[in-house]
Structure formats: structure tokens, C-alpha cells
C-alpha positions, 0 to 999 in steps of 0.5 A: 185305269181299268184292266191296267195290266192286260199289256203284261200278257203280251208275248214280248220281253218288253211287256213289263216296261210297256205297262210301266210306261203307260201306267206312269204316263196316265198316273202322271197326268192326274191333277192340273197344275197345283191341284193334286190328282188321284189315279185309281188303277184296277188290275188283276196283278196288283203285286206285279212290280210294274204296277207297284212302281208305276203307281209310286212313279218310282223309275229307279225301282222299276229299272232295278227290278227289270234289269234283273229279268233282262240279264237273266233272259239275255235281253240287256240293252246293247246285248246281241239282238239289240240295235246300237246306233252311234254318232260322232262328230264327223267320225264314221261309226257303225251300228249292229244290223239284223242278225244273220241266218244263224242268229249269231252274226251281225252286220255293221253299217256306217252310221247314217248321221256320220256318213259323208260322200266324197 
């Protein structure tokens, strides 16, 4: 995989996660059936945790490291700014919509899969 870490430079707080996902998928496809494979990762940042954990196929290790950075940046899943969708068996729930003009307010809408017309 040539220049495997270029996606780390994207201006997105999920850049590490995207890099990990792409590398994990590519490394996981090495080999066929019972025949083991080998993947070579060329990177400018071989010590970056996304690259290290992807090469080892270590999902738990990546999550443990990534969640620290997400919490520090206030970007934890389910936090403000993330959409949450819920589904109940016939029970109408809501999910967060886009933030209001000041970025602090949220709008609740009925969950599309639970909404019933009378």
C-alpha cells in the first residue's frame, strides 16, 4: 500500500479512523483462503497509531487510542453534533437533527422507521 497515511492529513477529526479502516480492509484482503498473505505498507508516519494498529488488525487497541482523542476534542459518538437515530417496536423515538444557528440547539424529529400515520 503506497502512501498509506495520506488520508491522515485530511482536515477531518475522523481522518485517523478512515485511515485505519482503509488499511485494515486492504491488509485483511492479503492472502487467499488458507494461503497466508503479506501486505507491505509504505508510510511517512510509521509510528502513527492508526497505521500500527491497522497493520496488526488490532481493533480494540485502535478504539482505546482514538476514543482518548475524541473525548479531548469533544467529538465522542453520541455527543453534540452527532446524529443519533433510534428505533423502537412501534414506539416513536427521536433523533438529533442539525444544530441551530448558534451551534448549541438541536431539533428533534420523529424516527422515520417508527413513525406511523393514523
